[in-house]
N, C-alpha and C positions, 0 to 999 in steps of 0.2 A: 187516619194523624199521620202526619210526612217524616218520613226518614229524618232521624237527627243530624247536624250538618257532621263531617269529616274535619274541615279548614273552619278556621278562624282567623282571619284579615285581620289587622288593627296598624292602621294609618290616618293620618290627618286629610291626608290631599286626596280626594277624591275620584282624579283618573287615576292615580294607582291601587289605588284597591280596586275599579273596575276592570283596571287591565289587568289584574292579576286574578281577579277571578275570575273573567272570558278565557285564563293559559286552562286555570284550574277545573273548571265545568267543562269543557273540550272535554277534559282528561278522564268526566265522569266521578269526579270528585266530587262531594255536597259540602256547597259553600255559604258561611256568614261573611260579613266588614262590621265592624266600627270602624268610628274615626274619634276616640279618647281611649287612652287609659282606665278612665272611672268604667265606661261602659262594656270596655273588655274584662275588668274585672268581674262586675256584673254577672256580664252572658255565660263566662268560666266557671263563676259558684249556681247557673240555670242549666248549664248545658255539659258534658264531657265530650272535650275536642280531640283526635290524636295527635296532630299538629297548629300548631299556631305561627303566624307567620306577624312580627311583631319591630314596628318601627321604631328606632329610639327615642326620636325628637320629636317627643305630644306635649298638644297644651294641656297644662292642669298638670296630673303629676307625670312624671318621662318615663322611658322605657325599660331602664331598669329600674325602677321602684314597682312599674306594673308588671314586669316577672319577676320578682320578689312574691309581689300578692297571688300570679298565678302559678306557680310554680309549692305557692303555699297549700292555695285549693286547690291546686289540681296534677299530683304530683308527676302522674301517669304521663301528663301532656309532652311533648315534643314541642319547643321554642327553637324557630329562627329569629334569627335578629336582623334590621334592615336597616339601612342607614350611607345616606351620600355623602356622609364626612365621617367613616370607620377610622378609629386611632387604633393601632398595637395591644394600650394602655384600657380602651372599651372594650375590645374583644376578651381583652382577661378577667375584666371583671366580670362581665355579662357568660362570660363561660362559668367564672367561680358559682357566678348565683341559678347555673343550671339553663344557661343557654346552650341548644345543642349545636349551633351552627352560626356562621355571619353571612347576608348578602350584601354587597354591593350596589349601591344606584346608580342607573340604571339595571332596570331585574334583567337576566337574561331570561326567557323561558327554554331554551336548554339544560342551564347550570339548576335549576330549578325542577325538572321536573327529573332530571337524574340525582337528585340528593332523595325525591321522593321514589323512586327508585331501588335504590339502595337502600329506603330503610324498610322496603318491601325485603327486599332479599336479605336483607341480612333478621329479620322477623321468621321469614321461612326456614334459613339456616337452623335458627335457634330452633322453631320446630321442630325441624325432621331428625335434627342431632339428638334429641329428644327419644323422637320416636325410635331411630334404630338404637338408641340403651336401652332403652324398653324392649325391645324386639329382641335385643341381644340376651335380652336378663333370660326370656319365656323359647325362646329356641328358634322362632320366625318359620311358626308354623311349617316346621320341617317333620316329612316323612308321605310317605306313601299310600297311607292305607286308606278304604275308603270311605271310613267314618271322615279322615281330613279333608278328602276330596269332595266329597258329597257338602262338608263344610266352605271349603272353596267358594263349591260353587254357588252356595249360596250368597257371599260375601259380593259375588263379582255381581250376582243378580240383582243385589237390594242397594249398592253402593250409589249407581249414580242418580237415586231418590230421592229424597226428600223424608220418608216416610222414618217414624220416630221406631224404635227399635227395644227391646228389652232381650237379651242377653243374660241367659242363666244357664248355672254352671254349678260342680264341688270349685272350694277351692284348692287355687293351684294349677286350674286344666288352663289358664291365658286368657280371660275376661277377655280382660284389657289391651293382648293384642291385637285380638278380633276387633275391641271395639277404631282400633287404630287401624286397621287395616279397609275398615269399612268408611274410616275418613280418608287415610291416603288414595283410596281409590276412589274418591268422587270425584265432583266437580266443584269443592269446598277445600279438595287437597294445600291448596295457596292460602287459606285462612288460618286465624286460629284449632286449636283444638287441647279443650281446656276441658283438665276433669277434677272433680271433687268427689271426695273421700266421704260419704256421709255417716261410716261406721267412727273415723277418726276424730271428727268431728261432733262437741257436745252440744248439744241440744240448743243450747242459748246463742253459739254462734253460727251456729248450720245457714240460717236467714241474711245476716251479716256478711257473712263467702257472699250467698245466692245473688242479695240482690245489692249489696253494698250497702253504706250510710252518709248521709251527710256530716260535713262538721257539727259539733253539739246532738249529735242524733243523741249520745248516752255518755256517762262519765268513763272516760281516757278517749270520746272519738275527739282526736285533736285536730282532723284535717279528713278531706272526704275522701272514704277509700269509693274504688268503682268494680261492683260483684261482678260475682264469674259470668251470669250469665251476659253484663254490659259486654266485658272481656271475648264472652266469647262470640260475638260480635258477628256475623253473616260466613260464622266456623261451625264447628260443633261443642255441645255442650258434654261433656260424658258423667254421669252420674254413675259415681260406683257403690254399691252397697245401697240399695236403693232399699232396700225391705229395710233399712235400722231410722230409717226419718221418721222423724213424731210426729202422730195425730195432725197437730198446728202447724208444721211447717207443711207437710200434704197439702192440705187444707189452702195455704196460701200458695203454694206450686202450683196446682189445676189453677187457679184461678188467675197466675199468672199466663200459663201458659194456652188457656182460652183465649186471651185477649191482644197474646204477642206484645205485650206492657209493662213493663212492673215500676216500684215507687220505689226510690231508694228508703232505708228505715231514714226517717227522720222530715222525709221529705214527704212534695204534694204534687212537683209533677208528674205525669205519666211521659216516663221513656220508651218509644216502642227499640225491636231488637227484633230479628231475623234468627233464628239458633238453630240447627238438626239438635234432637235431642238422642241421644242411645242412652242406654241405663242398665244397670247388671246387678243379679244377686244371686247368693249361690241360697238364697231360702225360698222355701215353698211359696210363693205368692198367694196363691186361690187359696192354701192353706191360712194365708194370714186374715186373708179376706174375709175367710168366715169366721174367726177368731175375733173378728173387728180389729187387727193392729194395723191394718191398710185397707185405703178407700177404695172402693171398687172402682167408681169413676176414676180415677188417678191412673188405674190401672192398663184399664181400657187407651185412656190418655197416651197413655206410654208404650203399652203395647199392639204397634198397629202390626210390627213385624215381630216375630219372637225366632229367638234361634236359641239351640240350643248345643253349649260346648260339649262335646265329648269326655267321658275320664280317660285316663291315661291308663286303664285296666282294659274300658272299649278300642284300643288302636294300639297294640301288643306290637302291632307288624312294626310299627313307629320307632320301638324302643331302643335298636342297633343306632340306626339315625342319629337321633338326638344324643343318645352314649359320644359318639365316636364325635359331635358337632360341643356337646359338655366338654369332651377331652383336651380338645384343639383349643376350647376358649380359655380351659383355667391353666394348659401350659404356659399360657403366656403371664399368666399372672405367677407363676414359682421361678425359683433362681436359677433350675436347671431347665428351664422352655422345654423342657420333654414330655410326649405327648403319649398318654396312657393307652394300652395293645390289649381290648379285654379282648380271651383268647373263648373258641366256643360255648365251652360249658359255665364261664362267666356269664358272654351272653345271653344261653338259654332261664340260667336262673333268673340274672333280672327280669326274664321274661314271664315267670312262674310266679315273682313277686304282687302281690293283693294293689299296691302302690294308692295306698290311702290319700295320700297327698299329691298327687298326683306329679306334674311335670314338675313340679318347685319340689316335691322330695327326690325325684333323679337325680333333679339340678344339684342339690345341696348335699347328696350322697356323690358325683363325680368329684365337685369341688373338693371334699373331706380326701378322697378317696387320692386327688391330685397334690395335696396337701403333704400327706401323711406317709402312701405308700413311697420306697425306697428303689425298685426295679419301675418297667415299660413294661412288662407284663401283669395283668392280673387274671388273677384263676377263680374258679370255682369258689375256692379253699380263701384266698385273700377274700374274697367278694365277701362271705358271711360275715366272718370277722370287722368289719366296716361295716354291715348291715347293722350287725349287733348296736356297735356303735349308737346310732342315728333313733334310736326305737325307745320313743318319748309317751307312746301310748300304753295305757294300763294292760295288764296279763291276765292270760287264763294261770288256772295250775299247774297248765302243759308248757305257757312260754310264751304262747301264740301273743299276737300283738291283738286285744282288741279296739276294729275297727270309729274311729266316729263318726256318729247319725251324719251330718254335715245335707242333709232336708231327704235322705234315702231312705224308702221302706225296710222296716227286720227283716221282711225276707230277704234284699238285695245284701243287707249286713252281713245275714247267716250265709248268703252264699259266699261273699269274700271269708267269712272264716272258714268257710269249709274248702272252698281253691287250697287255700293255706297250710289247712291242717292236712290233706292228701300230697299236695303237692310235697313239704316236709315227711311227711312218711314214705313217698316215690323214693326220695333223695336217702334216706337213712337205710333203705334197702337194695338202693343201686338196682330199682328199676324192677325190684321182682316183684311182679305183679299178684302173685301168689302172695308170697310173703306180705303185701301189704293188704288182702281182702281180712287175710287172717286176722291180722295187726288191728285194723279197725272194724273185724268182726263185718265186712260188708261182703257182698253174693259178687263172684268174680266176675259174673257178666255185666251187672248193674255198675261195677268201678272202673270197667273198659268203656261201659258208657261213657261214666261222670268227667274219666280222661280226658276223652277226644273232645267233650262239650268244654268243656272247662282250659282247651289245646294245649293238655302238657304229653310231652311225649316223654 
């Protein structure tokens, strides 16, 4: 199947259509052209054009009426009006009805290509700003731990390829940050990065978000909607929380990925696309497959390259760097603009926490302290107070946080609880190992081994 055209030219003069088409095709754009407003409206109903060049004076319905119908059928399309007799009043009317800009005839190739390049640049800048904002939320992969360095090496290795990636990891570890890092290190970095959260959308809406729909496809579909897959054409589609997608939608997505073409809801025309798929989940997909909750054939389509994002408890060496990063970030959001300084004992206490909420939990803690703390220095005693503010999980009889499973085994959760118990008792006994062993009724030599294994100094 041929690739859908990027640009539509609408002009009743054959020479102008031919000349403009030649200019655009020389720059590797795919182009279609029609000679009337009626044909333009019909073409827009059948295909999505990113840019439309529209003559003002046309036989039949004129350019302004054609513009109204085009923007009604395809609001996302950028429309440039063209005229040899343009007036200020005409430009105002066209702009009011959704025209992006006006070109006077005869058309200058340099100006046309410059405007198209500006459109690309604006879209790229918008995407990059959004990416930087998202990265700031997760600490921009800050740190030098072995686990993080391994992850960065994997990203560098797979980014230049088009291999589909499945990212796994607990909530708050930064799976979206990894997806964006892969995209912005790839050959598609100038193209769109489109995210869809499969868990945030109701089952009945996710298909219309993915595939789009035609006007009148269902009650409330007043205009055509371009789906996320089409919006990501030539770029990357990030399917977040893929494990929450319904089996019906999984079957339809599988068919679309096998054929690399889709049909909008209510439509009949197949639309080809070129998209790299990156998926992410905090669930155990293999377990979901065994339980009949996830299609094994879709899993193998999505998981060409598996990438696991480590928990914060697996990269404790990065906590100091992340803490400083968030302290600087949130100082900008406080009236005092004061950067927090965590003393040695406070940093050690941070490293001894279980961090069941991962980087998101650390980020929230530093923001909380930035807002509530009265001085620059944060001591271990101060930190304990703020740590208690943020405990929202269940409690054991000893007041310990019960970790959420988040796809982890019973053994992993027991290890987390064991570390928290030993850490708290160690601090309570001021580092007196003999006293800790006595209180916990554990052999002293065994306790030493556990302290070393858990990284408690």
